[in-house]
Structure formats: C-alpha cells, structure tokens
SEDREN-296579 format. One record per residue (C-alpha): residue in three letters; x, y, z. Coordinates in steps of 0.5 Angstrom, whole numbers, padded with zeros to 4 digits, always signed. Example, Ala and Ser with C-alpha at 12.3 -4.5 7.8 and 13.67 -1.06 7.14 Angstrom:
<recs>
ALA+0025-0009+0016;SER+0027-0002+0014;
</recs>
This chain:
<recs>
MET-0211+0191+0078;VAL-0206+0188+0073;ILE-0201+0193+0074;GLU-0201+0192+0082;ILE-0200+0184+0081;THR-0195+0185+0076;ILE-0191+0190+0081;GLY-0192+0185+0087;VAL-0189+0180+0082;ALA-0183+0184+0081;SER-0182+0187+0088;ALA-0182+0179+0090;ALA-0177+0177+0084;VAL-0173+0183+0086;ALA-0173+0182+0094;ALA-0171+0173+0092;ALA-0165+0176+0088;VAL-0163+0181+0093;SER-0164+0175+0099;GLY-0160+0170+0094;VAL-0154+0175+0093;VAL-0154+0177+0101;PHE-0154+0169+0102;TYR-0148+0167+0096;LYS-0144+0173+0100;THR-0146+0170+0107;GLY-0143+0162+0104;TYR-0137+0165+0100;LYS-0134+0167+0106;ARG-0135+0161+0110;ARG-0132+0157+0106;GLN-0127+0161+0105;LYS-0126+0162+0112;LYS-0126+0154+0112;ALA-0120+0154+0106;GLU-0116+0158+0110;SER-0116+0154+0116;ALA-0115+0148+0112;ILE-0109+0151+0109;GLY-0106+0153+0115;SER-0107+0146+0118;ALA-0103+0143+0112;GLU-0098+0148+0113;GLU-0097+0146+0120;GLU-0097+0138+0118;ALA-0092+0139+0112;LYS-0087+0143+0117;ARG-0088+0137+0123;ILE-0087+0133+0117;LEU-0080+0136+0115;GLU-0078+0136+0122;GLU-0079+0129+0124;GLY-0075+0128+0117;LYS-0069+0132+0119;LYS-0069+0129+0125;GLU-0070+0122+0122;ALA-0064+0124+0117;GLU-0060+0126+0122;THR-0060+0119+0126;GLN-0060+0115+0120;LYS-0053+0120+0118;LYS-0050+0119+0125;GLU-0051+0111+0125;ALA-0048+0111+0118;LEU-0042+0114+0121;ILE-0042+0110+0127;SER-0042+0103+0122;ALA-0037+0106+0117;LYS-0033+0108+0123;GLU-0033+0101+0127;GLU-0032+0098+0119;ILE-0026+0101+0118;LEU-0023+0100+0125;LYS-0025+0092+0124;GLN-0021+0092+0117;ARG-0015+0096+0120;ASN-0015+0091+0125;GLU-0014+0085+0120;SER-0009+0089+0116;GLU-0005+0090+0122;LYS-0005+0082+0123;GLU-0004+0081+0117;ILE+0002+0085+0116;LYS+0005+0082+0122;GLU+0004+0075+0120;ARG+0008+0078+0113;ARG+0013+0080+0117;SER+0014+0074+0122;GLU+0014+0070+0115;VAL+0019+0074+0112;SER+0024+0074+0118;ARG+0023+0067+0118;MET+0026+0067+0111;GLU+0031+0071+0113;ARG+0033+0067+0118;ARG+0033+0060+0113;LEU+0037+0065+0108;ALA+0042+0066+0113;GLN+0043+0059+0116;LYS+0044+0057+0108;GLU+0049+0062+0106;GLU+0052+0059+0112;ASN+0052+0052+0110;LEU+0054+0054+0103;ASP+0060+0058+0105;LYS+0062+0051+0109;LYS+0061+0047+0103;THR+0065+0052+0099;GLU+0071+0052+0104;ALA+0071+0044+0104;LEU+0070+0044+0097;GLU+0076+0049+0096;LYS+0081+0044+0101;LYS+0079+0038+0097;ASN+0081+0042+0091;GLU+0088+0043+0094;THR+0088+0036+0096;LEU+0086+0033+0089;ASP+0091+0039+0085;LYS+0097+0036+0089;LYS+0095+0028+0088;ILE+0095+0030+0081;LYS+0101+0033+0080;GLU+0104+0027+0084;ASN+0100+0022+0080;GLU+0103+0026+0073;VAL+0111+0025+0076;LEU+0110+0017+0077;ARG+0107+0018+0070;GLU+0113+0020+0068;GLN+0117+0016+0071;ILE+0113+0010+0069;ASN+0113+0012+0061;GLU+0121+0012+0062;LEU+0121+0005+0065;HIS+0117+0003+0059;GLN+0121+0006+0055;LYS+0127+0003+0057;GLU+0124-0003+0058;MET+0122-0003+0050;LEU+0128-0002+0048;ILE+0131-0008+0053;LEU+0126-0013+0050;GLU+0127-0010+0042;ARG+0135-0011+0044;ILE+0134-0018+0046;SER+0128-0020+0041;GLY+0131-0016+0034;ILE+0125-0015+0032;SER+0121-0007+0033;ILE+0115-0006+0037;GLU+0111-0005+0031;GLU+0114-0012+0028;ALA+0111-0015+0034;LYS+0105-0012+0034;ALA+0103-0014+0027;GLU+0105-0021+0028;LEU+0102-0022+0035;LEU+0095-0019+0031;HIS+0096-0024+0025;ARG+0096-0029+0030;VAL+0090-0027+0034;GLU+0086-0026+0028;SER+0088-0033+0025;GLU+0086-0036+0031;MET+0080-0032+0032;LYS+0078-0034+0024;HIS+0079-0041+0026;GLU+0075-0041+0032;LEU+0069-0037+0029;ALA+0069-0042+0023;GLN+0068-0048+0027;ARG+0063-0045+0031;LEU+0059-0042+0026;ASP+0060-0050+0023;GLU+0058-0052+0029;LEU+0052-0047+0031;GLU+0050-0049+0023;THR+0049-0056+0024;GLU+0046-0056+0031;PHE+0041-0050+0028;LYS+0040-0054+0021;GLU+0038-0061+0025;GLU+0033-0058+0030;ALA+0029-0052+0025;ASP+0030-0056+0019;ASN+0026-0062+0020;LYS+0021-0057+0025;ALA+0020-0052+0019;LYS+0019-0058+0014;ASN+0014-0061+0018;ILE+0011-0054+0019;ILE+0011-0052+0012;SER+0009-0059+0008;LEU+0003-0059+0013;ALA+0001-0052+0012;ILE+0001-0053+0004;GLN-0002-0060+0004;ARG-0007-0057+0009;CYS-0009-0051+0004;ALA-0010-0052-0004;ALA-0012-0045-0007;ASP-0013-0044-0015;HIS-0009-0039-0018;VAL-0012-0036-0025;ALA-0007-0031-0029;GLU-0010-0026-0031;THR-0008-0021-0037;THR-0010-0013-0038;VAL-0016-0015-0043;SER-0022-0019-0044;VAL-0026-0023-0050;VAL-0033-0023-0050;ALA-0035-0028-0055;LEU-0041-0026-0061;PRO-0047-0029-0063;ASN-0045-0027-0070;GLU-0041-0022-0075;ASP-0048-0018-0075;MET-0047-0016-0068;LYS-0041-0012-0069;GLY-0043-0007-0073;ARG-0049-0006-0068;ILE-0045-0005-0062;ILE-0040+0000-0066;GLY-0047+0004-0068;ARG-0049+0009-0073;GLU-0042+0013-0074;GLY-0039+0010-0067;ARG-0043+0013-0063;ASN-0045+0006-0059;ILE-0038+0004-0058;GLN-0036+0011-0056;MET-0041+0010-0050;ILE-0039+0004-0048;GLU-0032+0007-0047;LYS-0034+0013-0045;LEU-0038+0010-0039;THR-0033+0004-0037;GLY-0026+0007-0039;VAL-0025+0001-0043;GLU-0022+0001-0050;LEU-0026-0004-0054;ILE-0022-0007-0060;ILE-0026-0009-0066;ASP-0022-0013-0071;ASP-0022-0019-0076;THR-0022-0024-0070;PRO-0029-0028-0072;GLU-0035-0027-0067;ALA-0031-0024-0062;ILE-0029-0016-0058;THR-0023-0015-0054;LEU-0024-0011-0048;SER-0017-0007-0046;GLY-0016-0004-0040;PHE-0011-0005-0035;ASP-0017-0003-0029;PRO-0020-0010-0028;VAL-0025-0007-0025;ARG-0027-0003-0031;ARG-0026-0009-0035;ALA-0030-0013-0031;THR-0036-0008-0031;ALA-0035-0007-0039;LYS-0036-0014-0040;LEU-0041-0015-0036;ALA-0045-0009-0039;LEU-0043-0012-0046;GLU-0046-0019-0045;LYS-0052-0016-0043;LEU-0053-0011-0049;ILE-0052-0017-0053;SER-0056-0021-0050;ASP-0062-0016-0050;GLY-0061-0013-0057;ARG-0063-0006-0056;ILE-0057-0003-0057;HIS-0057+0005-0056;PRO-0054+0010-0052;THR-0059+0010-0047;ARG-0059+0002-0047;ILE-0052+0002-0046;GLU-0052+0008-0040;GLU-0057+0004-0036;THR-0055-0003-0037;VAL-0048+0001-0035;GLU-0050+0002-0029;LYS-0054-0004-0028;ALA-0047-0008-0029;THR-0043-0003-0024;LYS-0048-0005-0018;GLU-0047-0012-0019;ILE-0039-0011-0020;GLU-0040-0007-0013;ALA-0044-0012-0010;GLY-0040-0018-0013;ILE-0034-0015-0009;LYS-0037-0014-0003;GLN-0040-0021-0003;ALA-0033-0024-0005;GLY-0030-0020+0002;GLU-0035-0022+0006;ARG-0034-0030+0003;ALA-0027-0029+0005;THR-0028-0027+0011;PHE-0032-0034+0013;ASP-0028-0038+0009;VAL-0022-0036+0014;GLY-0027-0035+0020;ILE-0025-0028+0022;HIS-0030-0023+0024;GLY-0031-0016+0026;ILE-0027-0013+0021;ASN-0030-0006+0019;PRO-0035-0007+0013;GLU-0030-0002+0008;LEU-0024-0006+0010;VAL-0029-0012+0008;ARG-0031-0009+0001;MET-0023-0007-0001;LEU-0022-0014+0001;GLY-0027-0016-0004;ARG-0023-0011-0009;LEU-0017-0015-0009;LYS-0021-0021-0013;TYR-0019-0016-0019;ARG-0012-0015-0018;THR-0006-0019-0019;SER+0001-0019-0017;TYR+0006-0022-0022;GLY+0000-0027-0024;GLN-0003-0029-0018;ASN-0009-0027-0016;VAL-0009-0022-0010;LEU-0015-0024-0006;LYS-0013-0032-0006;HIS-0006-0030-0005;SER-0009-0027+0001;LEU-0013-0032+0003;GLU-0008-0037+0002;VAL-0003-0034+0007;ALA-0008-0033+0012;LEU-0010-0040+0012;ILE-0002-0042+0012;ALA-0001-0037+0017;GLY-0006-0040+0021;MET-0004-0047+0021;ILE+0004-0045+0022;ALA+0001-0040+0029;ASP-0003-0047+0032;GLU+0003-0051+0030;LEU+0007-0045+0035;GLY+0002-0045+0040;VAL+0001-0038+0038;ASP-0006-0034+0037;SER-0008-0037+0030;THR-0013-0031+0030;VAL-0009-0026+0030;ALA-0004-0029+0025;LYS-0010-0031+0020;ARG-0013-0024+0021;ALA-0006-0021+0020;GLY-0005-0025+0013;LEU-0012-0024+0010;LEU-0010-0016+0011;HIS-0003-0016+0009;ASP-0004-0015+0002;ILE-0010-0010+0003;GLY-0006-0004+0001;LYS-0006-0006-0006;ALA-0014-0005-0007;GLN-0013+0002-0007;THR-0012+0006-0015;HIS-0007+0010-0017;GLU-0010+0016-0015;MET-0007+0014-0008;GLU+0001+0015-0007;GLY+0005+0011-0003;SER+0007+0003-0003;HIS+0002-0001-0002;VAL+0005-0003+0005;GLU+0004+0004+0007;LEU-0003+0004+0004;GLY-0004-0002+0008;VAL-0002+0001+0014;ASN-0006+0007+0013;LEU-0012+0003+0012;ALA-0011-0001+0018;LYS-0010+0005+0023;LYS-0016+0009+0020;TYR-0021+0002+0021;LYS-0017+0001+0029;GLU-0014-0006+0028;SER-0010-0008+0033;LYS-0003-0007+0034;GLU+0000-0013+0033;VAL-0004-0013+0026;ILE-0002-0006+0024;HIS+0006-0008+0026;ALA+0005-0015+0021;ILE+0003-0011+0015;GLU+0008-0007+0016;ALA+0013-0012+0017;HIS+0011-0017+0012;HIS+0016-0015+0006;GLY+0022-0013+0011;ASP+0020-0005+0010;VAL+0021-0005+0018;GLU+0024-0010+0022;ALA+0020-0016+0026;GLN+0019-0015+0033;SER+0013-0020+0034;ILE+0012-0028+0033;THR+0006-0026+0029;ALA+0009-0022+0024;VAL+0015-0027+0023;ILE+0009-0032+0021;ILE+0007-0027+0016;GLN+0013-0027+0013;ALA+0014-0034+0012;ALA+0007-0036+0010;ASP+0007-0030+0004;ALA+0014-0033+0002;ILE+0011-0040+0001;SER+0005-0037-0003;ALA+0009-0033-0007;ALA+0015-0038-0008;ARG+0010-0044-0010;PRO+0011-0047-0017;GLY+0006-0044-0022;ALA+0003-0039-0017;ARG+0007-0033-0020;ARG+0010-0030-0026;GLU+0015-0025-0027;ASP+0017-0020-0032;LEU+0023-0023-0036;GLU+0027-0017-0036;ASN+0026-0016-0028;TYR+0027-0023-0028;ILE+0034-0022-0032;LYS+0036-0016-0028;ARG+0035-0020-0021;LEU+0040-0026-0024;GLU+0045-0021-0025;LYS+0044-0017-0020;ILE+0045-0024-0015;GLU+0052-0025-0020;GLU+0055-0018-0019;ILE+0054-0019-0012;ALA+0058-0025-0011;LYS+0063-0023-0016;GLY+0064-0017-0011;PHE+0067-0021-0005;GLY+0075-0022-0005;GLY+0077-0029-0008;VAL+0072-0030-0011;ASP+0074-0033-0018;LYS+0067-0034-0022;ALA+0059-0034-0020;TYR+0053-0037-0024;ALA+0046-0036-0021;VAL+0042-0043-0023;GLN+0035-0046-0021;ALA+0031-0039-0024;GLY+0036-0036-0019;ARG+0033-0040-0013;GLU+0041-0041-0012;ILE+0048-0039-0014;ARG+0054-0043-0015;VAL+0061-0038-0013;MET+0067-0042-0015;VAL+0072-0039-0011;LYS+0081-0038-0011;PRO+0083-0044-0007;GLU+0090-0040-0006;GLU+0086-0034-0003;VAL+0081-0037+0001;ASN+0081-0043+0006;ASP+0076-0047+0009;ASP+0074-0043+0014;GLY+0074-0037+0010;MET+0069-0040+0006;LYS+0064-0040+0012;LEU+0065-0032+0013;ILE+0065-0031+0006;ALA+0058-0034+0005;ARG+0055-0031+0011;GLU+0057-0024+0009;MET+0054-0026+0002;ALA+0047-0029+0004;GLN+0047-0022+0008;LYS+0049-0017+0002;ILE+0043-0021-0002;GLN+0038-0021+0003;GLU+0039-0013+0004;GLU+0040-0011-0003;VAL+0035-0016-0008;LYS+0027-0017-0007;TYR+0026-0024-0009;PRO+0021-0029-0007;GLY+0023-0035-0002;GLN+0030-0036-0001;ILE+0036-0037-0004;LYS+0041-0042-0003;ILE+0049-0040-0003;ASN+0053-0045-0005;LEU+0061-0044-0005;ILE+0066-0049-0008;ARG+0073-0049-0007;GLU+0077-0054-0011;SER+0085-0055-0012;ARG+0088-0059-0017;ALA+0095-0062-0018;VAL+0098-0062-0025;ASP+0104-0066-0027;TYR+0107-0069-0033;ALA+0110-0076-0034;LYS+0115-0075-0040;
</recs>
C-alpha cells in the first residue's frame, strides 16, 4: 500500500514536471514572437525617423544656401555701390587737381612776367644809381674845393658840434627832470617813510654765537662734567653744542653756530641745574623735553608774528618756519623782528600809495623765509624762499616780491618795489645791524675804486660810513654839464656792482683855482 502511494506520488510529480516544461516552452515561444514583433516595429520606426531627418536636413541645407546667396548678392550690390561712389569722388578730385594745376600755370606765367618787369626796373635803377653816385662825387669834389676841407674833416666837425649841443641839452634836461622829480618825490617819500618809521618801533637784540648759563655755585661745574666727563659728553652729543667750562666764576659758556641748538642746550642745562639730578639718563630726558618746548615756542612765535601783522591763512609749515626766524640773525639783526618790521612798514607804505596792504604785509613777513632753512639746503635765501612760497601755494605777487627784494630779478609790481623799500628802511636804520669790519672796509674800497675808474676823476673818498662818496673831478677835463652825466653813470655802476644797505649819495665837486703872485 505504501509502495502504491509512493508510486502514485512519483507519477504525479513527474506529470507536474512535464507539464511545467511544456508550459515553459509554450510561453517562451510566445515571448519570442512578441520580442521579434517589437524589434521589427522599432526598426521600421528608426527607418522612418532617419528618412524624416534626411528630408529635414535637405530642407535646411536648401534654406541655408538660399540665405547665403541672398547675403552674397546684397554685399555685392553694396560693394558695387561703394565702388561707384568712390569712383565718382576720385573723378571729382581729379577735376579739382586739374583745375588747380591750370590755375598754378596761370600764376606761374604771371609771376614770370612780373619778374621780367622787375629785372628791367632793377637794371634801370642800377644805371640811375651809378649816375647819381657820379653826380654826388662831382658835387663833393666841388664842395671840398669851395670849403677848403675834406669830407672826413667836415663829418668830424659836424659830429663834434652835434655832440656838444646834445650833451648840453641832455645835461639841462636831466637837471630839470631831477629838480622836478626831487621836489615831488622827496617830499612824498619823506612823508611816507617818516610816517611808517614813527608808527613802527621794533626792538633789536644783537645775538652772538655763544650763550652763558649762570651756576648757583662752583661745585655745580664738577657735577655737570660728571665722572670721567660722561655728563658733559652726553650733553654735547645730544644738543650738538660745545660746553666751555673755564675759570669764569659761576658760569658755563655754550658755543654753537645753530641758535636753535644753543637755545635747546641752554634750556636743558638750566632745567638740570634747577633739578639737581645730573646723570646721562636724566640728561637725555631733559634734552628731549627742552627740544619739545623749543619747538612749541617756535610755533608760538610764528603764530604770534602772523597775529601781530594781521595775516591769516598761511600754511602751518610756513608759520613754523617763520617762528624759526626768531633764532636767526642777519648782521646782528633778529630776522623775525626784521620781517615783522618790514611787513608793518610795507603795509603802511601800501596804504599811503593806495595799494593792497594785505598782500604787501604778507610779502614783507615772508620775504626772508628762506633764512629759516639750515645749511643742508643749497642755494641763496632768496631761492629757498621762492621755492618754499611756491611749495605752499602762495600767490604769484608774493612769490615775485620775495624773488625781487634783493634785486636778483627786476621788480615787476608795486608790491615788489614796496618790499625793497621797506627792507632797506629796516636794515639801514641806525643800530639795526652791525657789519663785519673786513666786509665793511672792502665795500668802501670797492666804492672808491669804482668812482676813480671814471675819466676826469681826480680823487674819491667814501664818507658817512659809506653812505656818501665825494668825488673831486679835474676842472680842465670835466665841465658842469659833464658832471651830471658822470654822477648818473657812477650811481648806476655802484648800484650794479656793490651790495649795500640803504642808499649812497654821489657828490661830485668841481673846483677851479686861479693863482698869481704880486711882486
């Protein structure tokens, strides 16, 4: 029984397996047919798409060819049109050139005819000139025979007479003009200058190259020198000033050509003496503080100067340099006080003459600003001042006044002339300046040498500290009219070759003496 059941199950399993195989083969064939059918449809679709793509490409190709042909045709038409226009322009230019050539030919022919005419006239003129010269020579011979003198002698006589008459008339005219000018100008100038000087009274202090610091006692000298001289060496190193410690009781001398350094050293030394603590570190701190105080004082001095004059709007750097003039001297005259005086005098003169006094005072205040520069800057103080004024945007009138205040260039404005006059007034005022003896003697010798170089001068003496020169002329060689000309030429030459403050009076003396003896 069990065997039959097992056989039955096995038979059923075999039958199921066979059925599965049959169904699988049947499904596979069905799927294969479907796949073959789908592949065929896809191939037909691909062929259709390719055909449509080819047709569309052919259509676009044809359209592109048509568009290109149209563009080429359009460009060809434009080119032909442009060529036609250029050809017509060339034709017009050729016609113009031909017309110009024709006109030039006509003008050339006309010029040739004129040249021929001029050549004929020139030949005729030459013939006439020769005839005139012959007649002139004949007339000269006749005149020489009649007068009994030659042409050269007649010319010399005529020139001598004309020269004598001209000298006499010129001397008379100069005398008249000088008299008129002096009567009018002297009165007005004296009035203006005296008013300016009366209204401006500035103090002047003559500074030297040394300063003296008072000590409370003699022991302080040793403390300032320090152990092995370290203190004095530190002071000299930081300030650039030499300390002279000698037998002078309770005093130390500071020597240096830079007034700012000397003032810094003096202030620092006074602070150290007052404090009592003197050693290298303290010296360094004190010198630094003194330097700052001096710089602050310089700035305040510049600001005070602009305030006193009433000038505003000056560049701060120029104001600082203006303050440095407090420590500059010229022939013993303090340059800042001199600049203030020049500014005030220039302003008053400008007011009297009806000129802008603000510009005059500004130019007067800044006319010596170049002296604030140190020796490291090359050039005269006039050149340095002009460069500074240009750098800090001062007006052209102020720059020109600075440039012309010593006559380096000719004054082109009334302001420049006013600054020259104010500078001379401030410098020439008695006691304002002192001059080196050697330079003073050389200047006097130069003035006398110039005066003796003129013809007819016998002797020349510089008097009144060089402000007047008295010249004795030879009466037999120089007449009264000639003295006027010699005096003017002498003044001009001295003005060109000699530098001097104020003015120099040229005084010519002509003396005739008759000597006889009674026997």
